[in-house]
C-alpha positions as CSV (number, residue, x, y, z in Angstrom):
1,M,-19.7,-30.7,7.1
2,V,-20.9,-29.7,3.7
3,I,-24.4,-28.7,5.0
4,G,-22.7,-26.7,7.8
5,T,-20.5,-24.9,5.3
6,L,-23.5,-24.1,3.0
7,A,-25.5,-22.8,6.0
8,D,-22.6,-20.6,7.1
9,S,-22.3,-19.2,3.6
10,V,-26.0,-18.4,3.4
11,T,-26.0,-16.8,6.9
12,R,-23.0,-14.6,5.9
13,G,-24.8,-13.6,2.7
14,V,-28.0,-12.6,4.5
15,E,-26.0,-10.7,7.1
16,A,-24.0,-8.9,4.4
17,V,-27.2,-7.9,2.6
18,G,-28.7,-6.5,5.9
19,D,-25.5,-4.6,6.6
20,R,-25.5,-3.0,3.1
21,I,-29.1,-1.9,3.4
22,S,-28.5,-0.4,6.8
23,E,-25.3,1.4,5.6
24,T,-26.9,2.7,2.5
25,L,-30.1,4.0,4.0
26,F,-29.1,5.1,7.5
27,E,-25.4,5.6,8.4
28,P,-23.2,5.3,5.4
29,V,-19.9,3.4,5.8
30,I,-16.8,4.1,3.7
31,R,-14.3,1.3,3.9
32,L,-10.9,2.8,3.0
33,G,-8.1,0.4,2.3
34,V,-4.6,1.7,2.9
35,T,-1.5,-0.2,1.6
36,G,2.0,0.7,0.5
37,L,4.9,-0.7,-1.5
38,A,8.2,-1.0,0.4
39,R,8.6,1.6,3.1
40,S,6.1,4.1,1.7
41,G,4.9,5.3,5.1
42,K,1.3,4.0,5.4
43,T,1.4,4.1,9.2
44,V,2.3,7.8,9.1
45,F,-0.4,8.4,6.4
46,I,-3.2,6.8,8.5
47,T,-2.1,8.6,11.7
48,S,-1.9,12.0,10.1
49,L,-5.1,11.5,8.1
50,V,-7.1,10.7,11.3
51,A,-5.4,13.5,13.3
52,N,-6.2,16.0,10.5
53,L,-9.8,14.8,10.2
54,I,-10.3,15.2,14.0
55,D,-8.6,18.6,14.0
56,R,-9.3,20.1,10.6
57,G,-7.4,23.4,10.6
58,R,-5.0,22.2,7.9
59,M,-7.7,20.6,5.6
60,P,-8.9,23.5,3.4
61,G,-8.9,21.2,0.3
62,L,-11.6,19.0,1.9
63,L,-14.7,20.7,0.5
64,A,-17.1,19.6,3.4
65,Q,-14.6,21.2,5.8
66,A,-14.2,24.4,3.7
67,E,-18.0,24.8,3.7
68,G,-18.2,24.3,7.4
69,R,-20.4,21.2,7.2
70,I,-18.3,18.8,9.3
71,E,-19.6,19.4,12.9
72,A,-17.4,16.7,14.6
73,A,-15.1,13.8,14.1
74,F,-14.5,11.2,16.7
75,L,-13.1,7.7,17.1
76,Q,-15.4,4.8,17.8
77,P,-15.0,1.0,18.4
78,Q,-14.3,-0.7,15.1
79,P,-17.1,-3.0,13.8
80,D,-14.9,-6.1,13.5
81,D,-14.0,-7.5,16.9
82,T,-11.6,-10.1,15.4
83,V,-9.2,-7.6,13.7
84,P,-6.5,-5.7,15.7
85,R,-7.2,-2.0,16.2
86,F,-4.8,0.4,14.5
87,D,-2.8,1.8,17.4
88,Y,-3.5,5.5,16.5
89,E,-2.7,7.0,19.9
90,T,0.7,5.4,20.2
91,H,1.6,6.3,16.6
92,L,0.5,9.9,17.1
93,G,2.4,10.1,20.4
94,A,5.6,9.1,18.5
95,L,5.1,12.0,16.0
96,T,4.3,14.6,18.7
97,A,6.8,13.6,21.4
98,P,9.4,16.2,22.5
99,L,11.9,14.1,20.6
100,P,9.7,12.8,17.8
101,H,10.4,9.6,15.9
102,W,8.7,7.7,13.1
103,P,6.2,5.1,14.5
104,D,6.8,1.4,14.0
105,S,5.3,0.0,10.9
106,T,2.4,-2.4,11.2
107,R,3.0,-5.9,10.1
108,A,-0.5,-7.3,9.8
109,V,-4.1,-6.2,9.1
110,S,-5.5,-3.6,11.5
111,E,-8.6,-1.3,11.5
112,L,-9.8,1.9,12.9
113,R,-13.3,3.6,12.7
114,L,-13.6,7.4,12.6
115,S,-17.1,8.8,12.6
116,L,-18.0,12.2,11.2
117,R,-21.1,14.3,11.9
118,V,-21.8,16.1,8.6
119,R,-24.6,18.5,7.5
120,P,-26.0,17.9,4.0
121,S,-25.4,20.4,1.2
122,G,-27.6,21.8,-1.5
123,V,-31.4,21.5,-1.4
124,L,-31.3,18.9,1.4
125,S,-29.6,21.2,3.8
126,G,-32.9,22.8,4.9
127,L,-34.8,19.5,5.0
128,Q,-32.5,17.2,6.8
129,G,-30.4,17.4,9.9
130,P,-26.8,16.2,10.3
131,R,-26.0,12.6,9.6
132,T,-23.2,10.3,10.7
133,V,-20.7,8.9,8.1
134,H,-18.4,6.2,9.3
135,L,-14.9,5.9,7.9
136,D,-13.5,2.4,8.4
137,I,-9.7,2.5,7.7
138,V,-8.2,-0.9,6.9
139,D,-4.5,-1.0,7.1
140,Y,-2.7,-4.0,5.4
141,P,0.8,-4.7,4.1
142,G,1.5,-4.1,0.4
143,E,3.2,-7.5,0.2
144,W,-0.2,-9.1,0.8
145,L,-1.8,-7.1,-2.0
146,L,0.7,-8.5,-4.5
147,D,-0.1,-12.0,-3.3
148,L,-3.6,-11.8,-4.7
149,A,-2.1,-12.3,-8.2
150,L,-1.1,-15.8,-7.1
151,L,-4.7,-16.9,-7.0
152,E,-4.7,-17.2,-10.8
153,K,-1.4,-19.0,-11.1
154,S,-0.5,-22.7,-10.8
155,Y,2.6,-23.8,-8.9
156,E,4.3,-24.5,-12.2
157,T,3.6,-21.1,-13.6
158,W,4.7,-19.2,-10.5
159,S,7.8,-21.3,-10.2
160,Q,8.9,-20.7,-13.8
161,E,8.2,-16.9,-13.6
162,T,10.1,-16.6,-10.3
163,L,13.1,-18.6,-11.5
164,N,13.3,-16.6,-14.7
165,R,13.3,-13.3,-12.7
166,L,16.0,-14.4,-10.2
167,A,18.3,-16.0,-12.7
168,R,20.3,-12.8,-13.2
169,R,20.0,-11.2,-9.8
170,P,23.0,-11.3,-7.5
171,E,20.7,-11.3,-4.5
172,A,19.6,-14.8,-5.5
173,E,23.1,-16.4,-5.4
174,G,22.5,-18.2,-2.1
175,F,19.1,-19.6,-3.2
176,R,20.5,-20.7,-6.6
177,A,23.2,-22.7,-4.8
178,A,20.6,-24.3,-2.6
179,L,18.4,-25.0,-5.6
180,A,21.2,-26.7,-7.5
181,A,21.8,-29.0,-4.6
182,A,18.1,-30.0,-4.3
183,D,16.6,-33.1,-6.0
184,P,12.9,-32.4,-6.8
185,A,12.3,-36.1,-7.4
186,A,13.7,-37.2,-4.0
187,P,11.4,-38.0,-1.2
188,L,10.5,-35.1,1.1
189,D,13.0,-34.5,3.8
190,E,11.6,-31.8,6.1
191,P,14.9,-30.2,7.3
192,R,16.1,-29.9,3.6
193,A,12.7,-28.4,2.7
194,Q,13.0,-25.9,5.5
195,A,16.6,-25.0,4.4
196,L,15.4,-24.4,0.8
197,A,12.5,-22.3,2.0
198,A,14.8,-20.3,4.2
199,A,17.2,-19.7,1.3
200,F,14.3,-18.5,-0.8
201,T,13.1,-16.2,2.0
202,G,16.6,-14.8,2.3
203,Y,16.5,-14.0,-1.4
204,L,13.2,-12.2,-1.1
205,Q,14.4,-10.1,1.8
206,A,17.6,-9.1,-0.1
207,A,15.6,-8.4,-3.3
208,R,13.2,-6.1,-1.4
209,D,16.1,-4.3,0.2
210,A,17.7,-3.8,-3.3
211,G,14.5,-2.2,-4.6
212,Y,12.6,-5.0,-6.3
213,Y,8.8,-5.0,-5.9
214,D,7.9,-8.5,-7.2
215,C,8.7,-10.2,-3.9
216,T,6.0,-12.8,-3.4
217,P,4.7,-14.7,-1.5
218,G,4.4,-11.7,0.8
219,R,3.9,-13.7,4.0
220,F,7.5,-15.0,3.7
221,L,8.5,-11.4,4.5
222,L,5.8,-10.8,7.1
223,P,5.0,-14.3,8.5
224,G,3.4,-13.2,11.8
225,D,2.0,-16.3,13.6
226,L,2.6,-18.5,10.5
227,A,6.4,-18.4,11.0
228,G,7.8,-21.9,10.7
229,S,4.6,-23.5,9.5
230,P,4.4,-25.9,6.5
231,V,2.3,-23.4,4.6
232,L,5.4,-21.1,4.5
233,T,7.8,-23.9,3.8
234,F,8.0,-24.1,0.0
235,A,10.1,-22.6,-2.8
236,P,10.0,-22.5,-6.6
237,L,11.3,-25.6,-8.4
238,P,11.8,-26.3,-12.1
239,P,8.8,-28.0,-13.7
240,Q,8.7,-31.8,-13.3
241,G,6.3,-34.5,-14.4
242,G,5.4,-38.0,-13.4
243,L,6.7,-37.7,-9.8
244,P,5.4,-39.8,-6.9
245,R,3.1,-38.1,-4.3
246,R,5.8,-37.8,-1.6
247,A,8.4,-36.3,-3.9
248,L,9.8,-32.9,-2.9
249,W,8.4,-31.2,-5.9
250,R,4.9,-32.6,-5.3
251,E,5.0,-31.5,-1.7
252,M,6.1,-28.0,-2.6
253,Q,3.2,-27.9,-5.1
254,R,0.8,-29.0,-2.4
255,R,2.0,-26.3,0.1
256,F,1.8,-23.6,-2.6
257,E,-1.9,-24.5,-3.2
258,A,-2.4,-24.6,0.6
259,Y,-0.9,-21.1,0.9
260,K,-3.4,-19.8,-1.7
261,A,-6.4,-21.5,0.0
262,R,-5.6,-20.9,3.6
263,V,-3.7,-17.6,3.6
264,V,-4.5,-15.6,0.5
265,K,-8.1,-16.4,-0.1
266,P,-9.2,-15.7,3.6
267,F,-7.5,-12.3,3.4
268,F,-9.3,-11.6,0.1
269,R,-12.7,-12.7,1.5
270,D,-12.5,-11.2,5.0
271,H,-10.8,-7.9,4.3
272,F,-9.9,-7.0,0.7
273,A,-13.2,-7.8,-1.0
274,R,-15.0,-5.4,1.3
275,I,-13.0,-2.3,0.5
276,D,-14.7,0.4,-1.7
277,R,-11.9,3.1,-1.6
278,Q,-8.2,2.4,-1.9
279,V,-4.9,4.2,-1.4
280,V,-1.7,2.7,-2.7
281,L,1.3,4.6,-1.3
282,V,4.6,4.4,-3.2
283,D,8.1,5.7,-2.4
284,A,8.7,6.8,-6.0
285,L,11.7,8.9,-5.0
286,G,13.4,5.9,-3.5
287,A,12.8,3.9,-6.7
288,I,14.2,6.7,-8.9
289,H,17.3,6.9,-6.7
290,K,17.9,3.1,-7.1
291,G,17.8,3.4,-10.9
292,P,15.9,2.5,-14.0
293,R,15.5,-1.2,-13.1
294,A,13.7,-0.3,-9.8
295,V,11.4,2.2,-11.6
296,E,10.4,-0.4,-14.2
297,D,9.9,-3.0,-11.5
298,M,7.7,-0.6,-9.5
299,R,5.7,0.3,-12.6
300,G,5.0,-3.4,-13.2
301,A,4.0,-4.0,-9.5
302,M,1.5,-1.1,-9.6
303,A,0.0,-2.4,-12.8
304,G,-0.3,-5.8,-11.2
305,T,-2.1,-4.5,-8.2
306,L,-5.0,-3.5,-10.4
307,S,-5.6,-7.1,-11.3
308,A,-6.5,-7.7,-7.6
309,F,-9.2,-4.9,-7.5
310,R,-12.7,-5.2,-8.7
311,P,-13.0,-1.6,-10.0
312,G,-16.3,-0.1,-10.9
313,D,-19.4,1.9,-9.9
314,N,-20.7,1.2,-6.4
315,G,-24.4,2.0,-6.9
316,F,-27.0,0.8,-4.4
317,L,-28.1,-2.3,-6.4
318,A,-24.5,-3.2,-7.3
319,R,-23.5,-3.2,-3.6
320,L,-26.7,-5.0,-2.5
321,L,-26.5,-7.8,-5.1
322,R,-22.8,-8.3,-5.8
323,G,-20.9,-6.8,-2.8
324,R,-18.6,-3.8,-2.7
325,R,-16.5,-2.7,-5.7
326,V,-13.5,-0.4,-5.5
327,E,-14.9,2.9,-6.7
328,R,-11.8,5.1,-6.3
329,I,-8.1,4.3,-6.3
330,L,-5.5,6.8,-5.3
331,F,-1.8,6.2,-6.2
332,A,0.2,8.6,-4.0
333,A,3.9,9.3,-4.2
334,T,4.9,9.9,-0.6
335,K,7.8,12.0,0.9
336,A,7.0,15.0,-1.3
337,D,8.6,17.1,1.5
338,H,12.0,15.7,0.3
339,L,11.6,17.9,-2.7
340,H,11.2,21.7,-3.0
341,H,7.7,22.6,-4.0
342,A,8.9,23.7,-7.4
343,Q,9.4,20.0,-8.3
344,H,6.1,18.6,-6.9
345,A,4.3,18.9,-10.2
346,R,7.0,16.8,-11.8
347,L,6.7,14.1,-9.2
348,S,3.0,14.0,-9.7
349,A,3.4,13.7,-13.4
350,I,5.9,10.9,-13.0
351,M,3.4,9.1,-10.7
352,Q,0.6,9.6,-13.2
353,A,2.8,8.2,-16.0
354,L,3.8,5.2,-13.8
355,T,0.2,4.3,-13.2
356,R,-1.2,5.1,-16.6
357,D,-1.8,1.5,-17.7
358,A,-3.4,0.6,-14.4
359,A,-5.5,3.8,-14.3
360,E,-6.9,3.2,-17.9
361,R,-8.1,-0.3,-17.0
362,A,-9.8,1.0,-13.8
363,R,-11.5,3.9,-15.6
364,F,-12.7,1.5,-18.3
365,A,-14.4,-0.5,-15.5
366,G,-16.0,2.6,-14.0
367,A,-13.6,3.4,-11.2
368,G,-12.0,6.8,-10.6
369,T,-8.3,7.0,-10.2
370,R,-5.8,9.8,-9.4
371,A,-2.1,10.1,-8.9
372,L,-0.5,12.8,-6.8
373,A,2.5,13.6,-4.7
374,L,2.0,14.2,-0.9
375,A,3.7,14.2,2.4
376,S,1.7,12.8,5.3
377,V,3.8,14.7,7.8
378,R,6.0,17.5,6.7
379,A,9.5,16.9,8.1
380,T,11.5,19.7,6.2
381,T,11.5,23.4,5.4
382,E,12.5,24.9,2.1
383,E,15.4,27.2,1.2
384,T,17.3,28.3,-1.8
385,L,21.1,28.2,-1.8
386,K,23.8,29.3,-4.3
387,H,26.4,26.8,-5.5
388,D,28.9,27.3,-8.3
389,G,26.9,30.3,-9.5
390,R,23.6,28.3,-9.6
391,R,20.6,28.8,-7.4
392,L,19.5,25.4,-5.9
393,D,16.1,24.8,-4.5
394,C,16.8,22.7,-1.4
395,V,15.0,21.2,1.6
396,R,16.4,21.3,5.1
397,G,15.7,18.8,7.9
398,T,17.2,16.6,10.6
399,L,19.0,13.6,9.1
400,L,17.7,10.4,10.5
401,E,21.0,8.6,10.8
402,S,23.1,11.4,12.4
403,G,20.6,13.7,14.0
404,R,22.2,16.8,12.5
405,Q,20.6,19.5,10.5
406,A,21.4,19.6,6.7
407,A,20.2,21.2,3.5
408,F,19.7,18.8,0.7
409,Y,19.4,19.1,-3.1
410,P,18.1,15.8,-4.6
411,G,18.6,16.7,-8.3
412,D,16.1,18.0,-10.9
413,L,13.4,15.6,-11.8
414,P,12.6,15.8,-15.6
415,E,9.6,17.7,-16.8
416,D,8.8,14.9,-19.2
417,P,8.3,11.6,-17.4
418,R,9.4,9.6,-20.5
419,Q,13.0,10.6,-19.7
420,L,12.7,8.2,-16.8
421,L,10.2,5.6,-18.1
422,T,11.9,5.0,-21.5
423,P,15.3,3.9,-20.1
424,A,13.5,2.0,-17.4
425,R,11.4,0.0,-20.0
426,E,14.5,-0.6,-22.1
427,G,16.4,-2.1,-19.2
428,A,19.1,0.6,-18.7
429,E,21.4,0.0,-15.8
430,T,21.8,3.7,-14.8
431,W,20.5,7.1,-15.6
432,L,22.8,8.5,-18.2
433,D,22.6,12.2,-17.6
434,A,21.3,12.6,-14.0
435,D,22.0,11.7,-10.5
436,Y,19.0,11.4,-8.1
437,R,19.7,11.2,-4.4
438,V,17.6,10.7,-1.4
439,M,18.0,11.4,2.3
440,N,16.1,10.0,5.3
441,F,14.8,12.8,7.5
442,A,13.6,12.5,11.1
443,P,10.2,14.0,11.9
444,A,10.4,17.7,13.0
445,P,9.3,18.7,16.5
446,L,5.6,19.8,16.3
447,S,4.0,22.7,18.0
448,L,0.3,22.4,17.1
449,K,-2.3,25.0,17.8
450,P,-5.7,24.0,19.0
451,G,-7.7,22.6,16.1
452,E,-4.7,21.8,13.9
453,G,-3.4,18.4,12.9
454,P,0.2,17.7,11.9
455,P,1.5,19.7,8.9
456,H,1.3,17.9,5.6
457,I,1.4,18.3,1.9
458,R,-1.8,17.6,-0.1
459,L,-3.3,15.3,2.5
460,D,-6.5,17.3,2.2
461,R,-6.7,16.8,-1.5
462,A,-6.2,13.1,-1.1
463,A,-9.1,13.0,1.5
464,E,-11.3,15.0,-0.9
465,F,-10.7,12.6,-3.7
466,L,-11.2,9.5,-1.5
467,I,-14.2,10.5,0.6
468,G,-15.3,14.0,-0.3
469,D,-18.2,12.8,-2.5
470,R,-19.7,10.8,0.4
471,L,-19.6,13.8,2.8
């Protein structure tokens, strides 16, 4: 068994080196990871990005397109036969239907390969013909990204941190009652263990709905084919010592370690560790609407995500000898179309301030980072209305809940992001002098001209930052 494992590891290493040499010297491959925190719209982002790279009429901010060097873009079979394909055609059909609707979110890892035929620029343009650059887009849930921080924690540490967080949260009332009735020293009783894990899962779901971002383990929220398995049947318990092996606390500890070894580590090894460009999508407007606590929680979650990345330069030798490193990380505030364009710069500044700690650490390691506000698919139009003698910059769209048209004014974001971040860090319960609102808009019917992808806001700038240097 040990010899077989060693042989398999050596074989994978040799294959990886061969793949890297081929990619670097012949047809470059960019592995772009796309994830999002709590309803940030990553399925729509991937769908619109691919559609706008195939039909590039709305991509002037992508330099290779502006220079006319992209000759073609086409979908190809993905290189990994064991990963589900991102269902691009179905998702695009949802957005372009006569009665459009937002596509269903993906609940597991998926992948899509888009290949671009690109002419070189500069002195190489007359010496070299077009080459193919492959863009492998890896879609994975943001909840799984946050799980990577568990690899460095023991069951005792994770339990104590989790119990400290939920002690004052009303969403945890049911789990606290179940925890009070549990005896960590009692022998394992599987139905009681399942009930305790179910109560903890209920808390995580309620906490996520309330705007918290520290909802780990992530597979409790998106279990997939692991639903009901022992590896998802554990919960935090207060620290204990000197307990027998079959005690409830010891079994919960064992299952936590199994979760790290059999769920988190394979995801890191097989998917995450191979990414070299990354997008983290965030519904910042939704967090601002929920209040200072949600903003601070989101800031902490984004800072924590950087601990999972291996940021740095991805030179040839670095890739060949040590594997891929994440060269560029984009933090994107989605749903910019919910604001008038006059406030987009403020949303970008808030996003930049929220990610400052994470960005500084990444830049120190040699990775490039950027924060911006975007809309993957524009669902609104802009208009200015008069109200009580004031001119209000509004957006108009179809409300998702009722289907009726409405003009919406979300409130003025502050010019100085510290007006949001300071009360958030200080634990304020509400914004003292402002009221920020959000609306859920349905996608607008699309009438696309030949060569045009769906309308968007700054998707071309996002693409330029993420892959422009490799084109």
